[in-house]
N, C-alpha and C positions, 0 to 999 in steps of 0.2 A: 662389668666394666672395670671395677676397682681391682678385681683379680688380675685382669690383663695388665693394668698399670703396675700392680705389684710384681708380676712376672717380668715385665720390662725392667723395672728398677733392680730386681734381684739379678737378672742376667747382666745388666750393666755393671753392677757392683762386683760380681764375680769376674767378669772380663777385665775390669780395671785392676783387681787384685792379682790376677794371673799375669797381666802385662808387667806390673811392678816386680813380681817374683822372677819373671824371665829376665828382666833388666838387671836385677841384683845378681842373679846367678851368672849372667854374662860378664858382669864386672868382676866377679870372683873366679871366673874361668871354669865354672861348673856346667854340667850338662843341663839343658833346659828341662824343667819338670814336665812330666806327662800329666795332663789334666785328668783328674778322676771323673768318672761318670757320676753325676749327681742328679737325682730325680727328686722333685718335691711335688707331693700330691696335695694341691691346694684345696681339693674337695674334702680331704680329711682334716684339714687344719681347723682349729676352733673359729667359729664365725663371731664377729663382733655384732652385737645387737644394734639394729638401726632404730634408735629411739628418737621420737620427736622432741626437740629441746624445749618446746613449750610446756612439756610435762613437768619440767623442773622449776618452772616459773609459776609463782602463785597465780591462781585464777583471776584475781582482780587486775593483775598486770597483763596476763596472757590474753585476756579478752580484747585487748587493744592491739594485738599483734597477729601477724600471719606468718607461717613458716612453710617453706617448701624445700625439697631436696633438689640441689643443682650440682651435678657432678659428684665430687667427693665431699661436699659441704651441705649443711643446712643453711639456708638464707632466711633470716628473720627480719621482717619489715613492719614498721608501725602502720596501723590503719588510720590513726589520727595523731594529732600533736600530743606528745606524752608529758611534757613539762620536765623540768630539771631533776626533780626528785625521782620520778618514775624512770627516767632515762638512766640515772645513776644506779638504781636498784637492778634494772634489767642488765645493764653492763656488768654488774657484779656477778649475776647468775651466769651470764655468758662466759665470763672469764674463768669461772669455776669449771666450765666444760672445755677449757683451752680455746675459747673463741675470741673474737676481736670485733671491734666496731670498724666499719669501712666508711670513711668520710664521704660526704656527698661531692660529686663533681658537677660540671656544667649540665650534663645530660642525665645523671643518675642521682636519685635520692640516697641518703646514707642508709646503711643496713648493718646488721650483725651477721657474722659468718662463724659457724660452729662446725669443726671437722667431724666427719662421721666416726 
């Protein structure tokens, strides 16, 4: 699924760049550029390891958490009340992995989100 999203994002970025180039050329009175044929073999691209983020959190903290992969993110939820100190430590580990805490809303408890 992530490869499909990457393909869509790449195609969109290339199309936007070509549109800007065509517009600039038209303003300068130049011939529109011919789009080169570009192929990207995503199967040969290096794969990013999908690692459970609980592996980077010390076991004494991780035992109170559960993690599952949802879409392009890992979602980490507490099993029990953590307390201020444990919450701050876990948030620090999550931030090291470019993650963030998502605050609770009326229907959803708060959780941490870590990108794959």
